[in-house]
MARRO-10691 format. One line per 2 residues: their letters; for each residue x, y negated, z of C-alpha. Coordinates in nm, 3 decimals, always signed. Layout:
% residues N
A> X:Y:Z | ...
***
This chain:
% residues 505
XX> +8.477:-7.773:+10.787 | +8.797:-7.768:+10.829
XX> +8.878:-8.094:+11.087 | +9.261:-8.098:+11.010
XX> +9.245:-8.153:+10.589 | +9.222:-8.482:+10.512
XX> +8.990:-8.535:+10.165 | +9.131:-8.756:+9.934
XX> +8.881:-8.989:+9.787 | +9.044:-9.177:+9.458
XX> +8.830:-9.468:+9.351 | +9.156:-9.526:+9.059
XX> +8.819:-9.520:+8.808 | +8.639:-9.730:+8.984
XX> +8.762:-10.029:+9.240 | +9.090:-10.025:+9.061
XX> +8.987:-10.129:+8.748 | +8.831:-10.439:+8.883
XX> +9.216:-10.525:+8.946 | +9.233:-10.832:+8.645
XX> +9.375:-10.691:+8.373 | +9.333:-10.324:+8.426
XX> +9.014:-10.246:+8.192 | +9.075:-9.911:+8.068
XX> +8.856:-9.779:+7.794 | +8.681:-9.390:+7.802
XX> +8.965:-9.242:+7.604 | +9.194:-9.373:+7.935
XX> +8.967:-9.273:+8.166 | +8.886:-8.935:+8.053
XX> +9.368:-8.912:+8.074 | +9.385:-9.045:+8.442
XX> +9.070:-8.853:+8.536 | +9.242:-8.515:+8.397
XX> +9.583:-8.616:+8.552 | +9.369:-8.669:+8.907
XX> +9.269:-8.294:+8.903 | +9.627:-8.206:+8.815
XX> +9.695:-8.406:+9.110 | +9.506:-8.252:+9.379
XX> +9.215:-8.520:+9.449 | +8.901:-8.393:+9.579
XX> +8.693:-8.666:+9.480 | +8.668:-8.929:+9.236
XX> +8.466:-9.165:+9.183 | +8.469:-9.188:+8.804
XX> +8.281:-9.571:+8.820 | +7.952:-9.713:+8.858
XX> +7.685:-9.618:+8.666 | +7.471:-9.869:+8.667
XX> +7.698:-10.180:+8.596 | +7.768:-10.124:+8.204
XX> +7.661:-9.838:+7.917 | +8.022:-9.854:+7.885
XX> +8.049:-9.679:+8.246 | +7.825:-9.455:+8.236
XX> +7.966:-9.270:+7.935 | +8.289:-9.294:+8.051
XX> +8.129:-9.089:+8.365 | +7.952:-8.888:+8.178
XX> +8.208:-8.786:+7.985 | +8.528:-8.745:+8.207
XX> +8.202:-8.515:+8.453 | +8.165:-8.296:+8.108
XX> +8.549:-8.272:+8.131 | +8.709:-8.212:+8.479
XX> +8.687:-7.843:+8.616 | +8.723:-7.870:+8.995
XX> +8.727:-8.208:+9.112 | +8.416:-8.394:+9.267
XX> +8.297:-8.641:+9.036 | +8.111:-8.912:+9.254
XX> +7.952:-9.232:+9.064 | +7.919:-9.575:+9.315
XX> +7.522:-9.697:+9.380 | +7.353:-9.964:+9.540
XX> +7.076:-9.888:+9.744 | +6.827:-9.932:+9.448
XX> +6.626:-9.662:+9.278 | +6.774:-9.774:+8.970
XX> +7.169:-9.791:+9.032 | +7.071:-9.427:+9.226
XX> +6.906:-9.240:+8.879 | +7.207:-9.409:+8.660
XX> +7.477:-9.225:+8.850 | +7.259:-8.906:+8.887
XX> +7.228:-8.931:+8.529 | +7.635:-8.994:+8.442
XX> +7.773:-8.712:+8.697 | +7.481:-8.450:+8.588
XX> +7.664:-8.284:+8.336 | +8.001:-8.222:+8.602
XX> +8.027:-7.916:+8.832 | +8.064:-8.062:+9.141
XX> +7.867:-8.386:+9.208 | +7.794:-8.701:+9.464
XX> +7.596:-9.002:+9.455 | +7.777:-9.310:+9.698
XX> +7.502:-9.571:+9.735 | +7.588:-9.859:+10.003
XX> +7.424:-10.181:+10.134 | +7.591:-10.439:+10.377
XX> +7.614:-10.369:+10.698 | +7.749:-10.747:+10.839
XX> +7.578:-10.994:+10.913 | +7.753:-11.187:+10.713
XX> +7.619:-11.002:+10.448 | +7.272:-10.951:+10.570
XX> +7.218:-11.266:+10.576 | +7.382:-11.520:+10.307
XX> +7.376:-11.196:+10.041 | +7.102:-10.975:+10.080
XX> +6.889:-11.169:+10.294 | +6.746:-10.929:+10.454
XX> +6.663:-10.816:+10.841 | +6.839:-10.558:+11.006
XX> +6.560:-10.344:+11.000 | +6.491:-10.419:+10.613
XX> +6.821:-10.284:+10.556 | +6.781:-9.965:+10.755
XX> +6.474:-9.906:+10.611 | +6.594:-9.951:+10.202
XX> +6.942:-9.766:+10.329 | +6.757:-9.435:+10.426
XX> +6.503:-9.425:+10.117 | +6.847:-9.486:+9.907
XX> +6.970:-9.130:+10.013 | +6.642:-9.000:+9.993
XX> +6.632:-9.068:+9.654 | +7.018:-8.984:+9.609
XX> +6.929:-8.658:+9.784 | +6.654:-8.546:+9.529
XX> +6.957:-8.546:+9.279 | +7.270:-8.361:+9.448
XX> +7.315:-8.254:+9.775 | +7.581:-8.424:+9.804
XX> +7.534:-8.855:+9.920 | +7.804:-9.070:+10.084
XX> +7.668:-9.368:+10.223 | +7.883:-9.669:+10.239
XX> +7.812:-9.976:+10.529 | +7.941:-10.186:+10.309
XX> +8.161:-10.464:+10.507 | +8.216:-10.211:+10.819
XX> +8.483:-10.364:+10.895 | +8.254:-10.726:+11.011
XX> +7.960:-10.544:+11.117 | +7.830:-10.474:+11.447
XX> +7.902:-10.154:+11.628 | +7.573:-10.126:+11.778
XX> +7.368:-10.142:+11.436 | +7.711:-9.898:+11.258
XX> +7.546:-9.703:+11.503 | +7.190:-9.759:+11.448
XX> +7.185:-9.718:+11.035 | +7.444:-9.473:+11.058
XX> +7.204:-9.227:+11.234 | +6.888:-9.311:+11.009
XX> +7.123:-9.189:+10.676 | +7.312:-8.884:+10.897
XX> +6.893:-8.776:+10.949 | +6.783:-8.889:+10.597
XX> +7.072:-8.627:+10.440 | +7.391:-8.829:+10.415
XX> +7.692:-8.612:+10.436 | +7.962:-8.829:+10.469
XX> +7.936:-9.175:+10.622 | +8.194:-9.502:+10.467
XX> +8.356:-9.742:+10.672 | +8.461:-10.022:+10.468
XX> +8.767:-10.259:+10.577 | +8.573:-10.477:+10.259
XX> +8.753:-10.785:+10.291 | +9.077:-10.675:+10.434
XX> +9.032:-10.817:+10.762 | +9.088:-10.556:+11.064
XX> +9.432:-10.476:+11.217 | +9.483:-10.098:+11.239
XX> +9.422:-10.082:+11.659 | +9.028:-10.267:+11.561
XX> +9.022:-9.993:+11.303 | +9.093:-9.713:+11.494
XX> +8.869:-9.804:+11.764 | +8.576:-9.855:+11.483
XX> +8.651:-9.516:+11.339 | +8.711:-9.278:+11.735
XX> +8.343:-9.490:+11.818 | +8.163:-9.427:+11.506
XX> +8.299:-9.068:+11.563 | +8.240:-8.966:+11.825
XX> +7.896:-9.115:+11.781 | +7.844:-8.909:+11.527
XX> +8.020:-8.564:+11.566 | +7.970:-8.258:+11.302
XX> +7.666:-8.413:+11.180 | +7.855:-8.603:+10.913
XX> +8.207:-8.625:+10.773 | +8.351:-9.042:+10.848
XX> +8.525:-9.204:+10.580 | +8.708:-9.524:+10.561
XX> +8.806:-9.769:+10.250 | +9.083:-10.003:+10.329
XX> +9.141:-10.329:+10.123 | +9.512:-10.472:+10.135
XX> +9.421:-10.871:+10.201 | +9.696:-10.840:+10.489
XX> +9.889:-10.607:+10.366 | +9.758:-10.355:+10.609
XX> +9.547:-10.101:+10.366 | +9.769:-9.827:+10.424
XX> +9.813:-9.897:+10.803 | +9.457:-9.927:+10.879
XX> +9.368:-9.602:+10.688 | +9.673:-9.397:+10.892
XX> +9.516:-9.531:+11.196 | +9.199:-9.466:+11.106
XX> +9.299:-9.116:+11.075 | +9.479:-9.077:+11.360
XX> +9.096:-9.166:+11.527 | +8.917:-8.946:+11.305
XX> +8.856:-9.016:+11.017 | +8.845:-8.699:+10.738
XX> +8.809:-8.898:+10.425 | +9.055:-9.138:+10.284
XX> +8.954:-9.344:+9.935 | +9.225:-9.464:+9.803
XX> +9.420:-9.573:+9.444 | +9.698:-9.465:+9.267
XX> +9.920:-9.759:+9.313 | +9.684:-9.935:+9.575
XX> +9.503:-10.046:+9.230 | +9.214:-10.288:+9.332
XX> +9.055:-10.610:+9.378 | +9.256:-10.883:+9.467
XX> +9.536:-10.777:+9.694 | +9.419:-10.364:+9.582
XX> +9.335:-10.059:+9.792 | +9.475:-9.869:+10.029
XX> +9.768:-9.715:+9.793 | +9.707:-9.284:+9.743
XX> +10.089:-9.187:+9.764 | +10.148:-9.406:+10.042
XX> +9.877:-9.225:+10.271 | +9.969:-8.859:+10.164
XX> +10.362:-8.897:+10.164 | +10.314:-9.079:+10.571
XX> +10.098:-8.751:+10.675 | +10.362:-8.511:+10.490
XX> +10.681:-8.693:+10.593 | +10.525:-8.740:+10.950
XX> +10.364:-8.425:+11.073 | +10.526:-8.515:+11.385
XX> +10.222:-8.801:+11.451 | +10.017:-8.647:+11.256
XX> +10.084:-8.277:+11.385 | +9.831:-8.043:+11.193
XX> +9.672:-8.285:+10.978 | +9.707:-8.191:+10.568
XX> +9.609:-8.262:+10.227 | +9.537:-8.074:+9.874
XX> +9.754:-8.315:+9.679 | +9.991:-8.181:+9.438
XX> +10.282:-8.447:+9.540 | +10.500:-8.309:+9.281
XX> +10.232:-8.496:+9.000 | +10.275:-8.820:+9.185
XX> +10.507:-8.966:+9.041 | +10.328:-8.873:+8.656
XX> +10.002:-9.030:+8.804 | +10.176:-9.343:+8.904
XX> +10.290:-9.377:+8.556 | +10.074:-9.250:+8.374
XX> +9.792:-9.500:+8.559 | +10.055:-9.789:+8.455
XX> +10.059:-9.754:+8.167 | +9.736:-9.741:+8.090
XX> +9.688:-10.007:+8.246 | +9.978:-10.203:+8.172
XX> +10.005:-10.291:+8.563 | +10.369:-10.230:+8.695
XX> +10.389:-10.123:+9.076 | +10.639:-10.371:+9.185
XX> +11.035:-10.287:+9.188 | +11.015:-10.234:+9.570
XX> +10.663:-10.083:+9.609 | +10.695:-9.768:+9.853
XX> +10.729:-9.388:+9.672 | +10.665:-9.460:+9.326
XX> +10.893:-9.855:+9.269 | +11.198:-9.817:+9.053
XX> +11.369:-9.906:+9.387 | +11.224:-9.674:+9.616
XX> +11.514:-9.389:+9.543 | +11.781:-9.670:+9.470
XX> +12.060:-9.816:+9.720 | +12.246:-10.137:+9.596
XX> +12.441:-10.080:+9.988 | +12.810:-9.939:+9.965
XX> +12.750:-9.823:+10.293 | +12.384:-9.664:+10.213
XX> +12.558:-9.511:+9.907 | +12.845:-9.384:+10.092
XX> +12.620:-9.187:+10.342 | +12.354:-9.070:+10.086
XX> +12.657:-8.884:+9.860 | +12.729:-8.759:+10.199
XX> +12.431:-8.645:+10.365 | +12.080:-8.737:+10.187
XX> +11.927:-8.744:+10.481 | +12.119:-9.066:+10.635
XX> +11.907:-9.343:+10.443 | +11.602:-9.120:+10.244
XX> +11.340:-8.984:+10.467 | +11.206:-8.853:+10.078
XX> +11.372:-8.664:+9.792 | +11.279:-8.833:+9.453
XX> +11.181:-8.461:+9.368 | +10.959:-8.488:+9.664
XX> +10.718:-8.645:+9.419 | +10.804:-8.565:+9.085
XX> +11.021:-8.823:+8.964 | +11.316:-8.647:+8.817
XX> +11.633:-8.842:+8.637 | +11.434:-8.997:+8.360
XX> +11.659:-8.760:+8.100 | +11.685:-8.796:+7.767
XX> +11.567:-8.477:+7.700 | +11.392:-8.506:+7.346
XX> +11.528:-8.580:+7.003 | +11.508:-8.619:+6.595
XX> +11.514:-8.266:+6.555 | +11.284:-8.194:+6.863
XX> +10.989:-7.988:+6.714 | +10.622:-7.998:+6.734
XX> +10.591:-7.788:+7.023 | +10.817:-7.899:+7.261
XX> +10.690:-8.218:+7.164 | +10.350:-8.091:+7.316
XX> +10.508:-7.902:+7.592 | +10.662:-8.215:+7.724
XX> +10.351:-8.408:+7.686 | +10.192:-8.165:+7.938
XX> +10.489:-8.215:+8.141 | +10.373:-8.600:+8.136
XX> +10.054:-8.514:+8.286 | +9.881:-8.631:+7.931
XX> +9.600:-8.374:+7.800 | +9.488:-8.469:+7.375
XX> +9.363:-8.243:+7.145 | +9.501:-8.096:+6.818
XX> +9.432:-8.413:+6.634 | +9.582:-8.643:+6.890
XX> +9.877:-8.450:+6.925 | +9.953:-8.513:+6.615
XX> +9.928:-8.876:+6.548 | +10.181:-8.938:+6.857
XX> +10.408:-8.655:+6.729 | +10.386:-8.830:+6.375
XX> +10.481:-9.188:+6.561 | +10.712:-8.997:+6.754
XX> +10.919:-8.934:+6.435 | +10.883:-9.279:+6.339
XX> +11.060:-9.406:+6.689 | +11.316:-9.133:+6.665
XX> +11.444:-9.308:+6.307 | +11.466:-9.650:+6.490
XX> +11.589:-9.521:+6.852 | +11.871:-9.308:+6.921
XX> +11.791:-9.220:+7.294 | +11.462:-9.120:+7.362
XX> +11.348:-9.109:+7.720 | +11.025:-8.941:+7.930
XX> +10.932:-9.352:+7.960 | +10.891:-9.400:+7.602
XX> +10.715:-9.109:+7.546 | +10.439:-9.246:+7.828
XX> +10.408:-9.568:+7.621 | +10.384:-9.405:+7.297
XX> +10.098:-9.206:+7.394 | +9.918:-9.433:+7.633
XX> +9.941:-9.705:+7.345 | +9.815:-9.407:+7.092
XX> +9.497:-9.285:+7.293 | +9.370:-9.679:+7.321
XX> +9.082:-9.563:+7.033 | +9.103:-9.953:+6.960
XX> +8.949:-9.945:+6.568 | +9.199:-10.094:+6.346
XX> +8.965:-10.412:+6.177 | +9.301:-10.600:+6.120
XX> +9.635:-10.481:+6.117 | +10.025:-10.591:+6.059
XX> +10.197:-10.501:+5.749 | +10.530:-10.730:+5.765
XX> +10.670:-10.982:+6.041 | +10.907:-11.294:+5.979
XX> +11.048:-11.467:+6.207 | +11.290:-11.814:+6.248
XX> +11.370:-12.000:+6.509 | +11.586:-12.285:+6.653
XX> +11.711:-12.468:+6.916 | +11.468:-12.741:+6.966
XX> +11.202:-12.522:+7.039 | +11.021:-12.519:+6.691
XX> +10.961:-12.183:+6.548 | +10.797:-12.025:+6.198
XX> +10.602:-11.658:+6.150 | +10.510:-11.543:+5.802
XX> +10.299:-11.199:+5.857 | +10.163:-11.004:+5.612
XX> +9.829:-10.831:+5.761 | +9.559:-10.616:+5.589
XX> +9.221:-10.654:+5.626 | +8.906:-10.451:+5.408
XX> +9.261:-10.284:+5.204 | +9.363:-10.610:+5.122
XX> +9.734:-10.787:+5.219 | +9.679:-11.125:+5.340
XX> +10.009:-11.312:+5.390 | +10.049:-11.655:+5.580
XX> +10.286:-11.867:+5.775 | +10.303:-12.129:+6.097
XX> +10.506:-12.374:+6.263 | +10.471:-12.298:+6.696
XX> +10.616:-12.430:+7.012 | +10.854:-12.090:+7.052
XX> +10.839:-11.748:+6.803 | +10.517:-11.626:+7.014
XX> +10.294:-11.920:+7.000 | +10.349:-11.927:+6.581
XX> +10.271:-11.582:+6.571 | +9.964:-11.638:+6.764
XX> +9.870:-11.893:+6.489 | +9.909:-11.731:+6.212
XX> +9.665:-11.478:+6.330 | +9.457:-11.699:+6.437
XX> +9.476:-11.848:+6.054 | +9.404:-11.533:+5.871
XX> +9.138:-11.414:+6.096 | +9.000:-11.713:+6.105
XX> +8.932:-11.669:+6.486 | +9.072:-11.896:+6.709
XX> +9.197:-11.759:+7.049 | +9.362:-11.874:+7.326
XX> +9.636:-11.716:+7.524 | +9.579:-11.672:+7.909
XX> +9.843:-11.435:+7.971 | +10.159:-11.282:+7.850
XX> +10.359:-11.049:+7.949 | +10.642:-10.828:+7.800
XX> +10.830:-10.542:+8.006 | +11.124:-10.332:+7.913
XX> +10.910:-9.966:+7.866 | +11.310:-9.763:+7.933
XX> +11.686:-9.798:+7.954 | +11.905:-9.905:+7.670
XX> +11.974:-10.205:+7.458 | +11.713:-10.066:+7.197
XX> +11.474:-10.006:+7.451 | +11.072:-10.024:+7.391
XX> +10.866:-10.357:+7.439 | +10.556:-10.326:+7.595
XX> +10.367:-10.621:+7.496 | +10.029:-10.685:+7.709
XX> +9.824:-11.003:+7.685 | +9.504:-11.193:+7.754
XX> +9.333:-11.372:+7.500 | +9.014:-11.527:+7.501
XX> +8.788:-11.556:+7.238 | +8.520:-11.854:+7.209
XX> +8.458:-12.107:+7.519 | +8.220:-11.867:+7.695
XX> +8.349:-11.533:+7.600 | +8.569:-11.299:+7.860
XX> +8.942:-11.226:+7.766 | +9.009:-10.934:+7.599
XX> +9.353:-10.729:+7.655 | +9.530:-10.597:+7.420
XX> +9.844:-10.402:+7.442 | +10.144:-10.400:+7.165
XX> +10.471:-10.094:+7.144 | +10.795:-10.189:+6.919
XX> +11.166:-10.157:+6.986 | +11.128:-10.583:+6.820
XX> +10.935:-10.792:+7.099 | +10.811:-11.049:+6.811
XX> +10.657:-10.768:+6.625 | +10.521:-10.613:+7.012
XX> +10.359:-10.944:+7.092 | +10.205:-10.953:+6.720
XX> +10.045:-10.617:+6.777 | +9.945:-10.682:+7.117
XX> +9.700:-11.014:+7.008 | +9.571:-10.826:+6.704
XX> +9.490:-10.519:+6.921 | +9.298:-10.780:+7.137
XX> +9.121:-10.964:+6.833 | +9.034:-10.590:+6.755
XX> +8.901:-10.500:+7.067 | +8.690:-10.859:+6.997
XX> +8.530:-10.813:+6.678 | +8.421:-10.461:+6.782
XX> +8.229:-10.619:+7.064 | +8.076:-10.867:+6.796
X> +7.985:-10.601:+6.546
***
């Protein structure tokens, strides 16, 4: 093993998807997986196979399509989970099973209701069973950040002897400070030696996930688990782009250490994930935020113009964040459009390219200037393969200063056009009420987000909604894209409705 290489373990498709509102379908996960391969990620945790049939299928489809990247599935230390993981990743050329059990006193007592010796026995049996399917097994000590170091040594020693090649020490609740994490990693690294790779998985509850990860690397960790844009449960995970660029930019501190990440693919990967999940990085997010390379202060602007290094430690070009240029228009051909899709990180078949190209041409008739972000949004919207049970045909709205608005909508259902109108407290409310009346399905709006995809007065509007249909049902996510914000809102609501109805069939 090259002791200077930092293995990048990306868990965007598993832990990242656990961000509220970040649920992805199989086609979307495949697009992200293929882009992660272009990015140069070493290990990709494609999901949790035992969690649901949908998760299993997504992992299995990804395993069939990727080439060089190692595909992993998470599993609890249970035979049924491990068998599901093994079956899901079976088609992959490079495979890993990632099994875990909690090791902190609070988890063992209150969640597992198991004694320490029982936990060790379960962990060893899990690793041995996983080894019967694959050679590469990773074992995680859930909540290692709050575990006793003596117990960590004992259980890690046992699972390494059982065949685990990677030992992951997660700070599951983001509790530890950098020096505390570094101490734990240093002790475990010295104890385990060359018998296994020490890995870390840090959560961001105190805003320290990246700092803790970098401290862990300095202390001996040689695998880091992270996500694109820092997606993840609660406050998220350590952001891949921040870790990688910190190692590269501060080579004086990380002397000789490196990753195999193709940094020029970072921005494209970030935009793809944001477009598919509907979760935009905050504007001041390091590396990939919209303001990451913006300078408003006159003194800063003057310095950058004279010498970029005065206020910039990373070039935008280093991460592939070139200017959002106008490169395509109504006279652009299919070949140029397909090349642009590849450059933006999409891998579509001929049928999908043709469908996206048709929508691109329609957009060109409505919008004078087409930007990269317009194309990203257009194609991301195209690959969300939701059955079109209901489709919006026409929409007419009116509003007044009193707040009362009306909406008249024509919707196609089973080949028939159904029209209706309604009043509401605001235009969006009126639109959603009409759709409820036509479909005879009552929805409760839980979340509503509008964002401009690109710049200019004619920028595309992207609307993301969360709608609950029925008191016991979880919210369904819908996306809508249009130059008209209200039409985008109607499309998003119908998208959520179609998802719900597809699930009910």
